[in-house]
C-alpha positions as CSV (number, residue, x, y, z in Angstrom):
1,M,77.5,118.6,88.8
2,S,81.2,119.0,89.4
3,T,83.5,116.0,89.8
4,T,83.8,116.8,93.5
5,S,80.0,116.5,93.9
6,N,80.1,113.2,92.0
7,G,82.8,111.9,94.3
8,T,81.0,113.1,97.4
9,I,77.8,111.4,96.3
10,G,79.7,108.2,95.5
11,A,81.4,108.3,98.9
12,I,78.0,108.7,100.7
13,I,76.6,105.8,98.7
14,G,79.7,103.7,99.5
15,L,79.3,104.5,103.2
16,A,75.6,103.5,103.1
17,F,76.6,100.2,101.4
18,G,79.4,99.6,103.9
19,L,77.1,100.2,106.9
20,A,74.4,98.0,105.5
21,E,77.0,95.2,105.0
22,Y,78.3,95.7,108.5
23,L,74.8,95.4,110.0
24,V,73.9,92.3,108.0
25,V,77.1,90.5,108.9
26,T,77.0,91.4,112.6
27,R,73.4,90.1,112.7
28,I,74.5,86.9,111.1
29,I,77.3,86.5,113.7
30,G,74.9,87.4,116.5
31,R,72.3,84.8,115.3
32,A,75.0,82.1,115.1
33,I,76.1,82.9,118.7
34,A,72.4,82.7,119.9
35,V,71.9,79.4,118.1
36,E,75.0,78.0,119.7
37,A,74.0,79.3,123.2
38,A,70.6,77.6,122.8
39,K,72.1,74.2,122.1
40,G,73.4,73.5,125.5
41,P,75.0,74.6,128.8
42,D,78.6,74.4,127.5
43,L,79.4,78.0,126.8
44,S,83.2,77.8,126.5
45,G,83.0,77.5,122.7
46,I,80.8,80.6,122.4
47,D,83.4,82.7,124.3
48,Q,86.1,81.5,122.0
49,F,83.9,82.2,119.0
50,E,83.1,85.7,120.1
51,R,86.8,86.3,120.7
52,R,87.6,85.2,117.2
53,M,84.9,87.3,115.7
54,R,86.0,90.6,117.3
55,P,88.8,91.3,114.8
56,I,86.4,90.4,111.9
57,K,83.9,92.9,113.2
58,G,86.6,95.5,113.5
59,A,87.7,94.9,109.9
60,L,84.2,95.2,108.7
61,L,83.7,98.4,110.5
62,A,86.9,99.8,109.1
63,A,85.8,98.7,105.6
64,A,82.4,100.4,106.1
65,F,84.0,103.8,107.1
66,V,87.2,103.8,105.0
67,A,87.3,101.3,102.1
68,M,83.7,101.6,100.8
69,P,83.5,105.4,100.8
70,T,86.9,105.6,99.1
71,I,85.8,103.2,96.4
72,G,82.5,105.1,96.1
73,Y,84.4,108.4,95.7
74,F,86.6,107.1,92.9
75,V,83.7,105.4,91.1
76,G,81.6,108.6,91.4
77,N,84.4,110.7,90.0
78,T,85.0,108.2,87.2
79,F,81.5,107.3,86.1
80,G,79.5,110.3,87.3
81,P,78.2,112.9,84.8
82,Q,80.9,115.4,83.9
83,A,80.3,119.1,84.4
84,T,79.9,121.2,81.2
85,P,81.8,124.5,81.2
């Protein structure tokens, strides 16, 4: 494999890890909101909580599509098997 293939494979694996992380964290946030909604009729705190979580979800999504594939690319290039001439 060439180093480009190693980097591409690393980036795809990084993307998969990033998306898995995003899905897990958004489910945890959604479950926390559902638990708070089930506690009682006062929903003002839930709206505020959802508003505060919006930037965190955006940061996680950016990390899933940018940071994790970039890290995967460099790790794949660095530690992947080197092509023999």
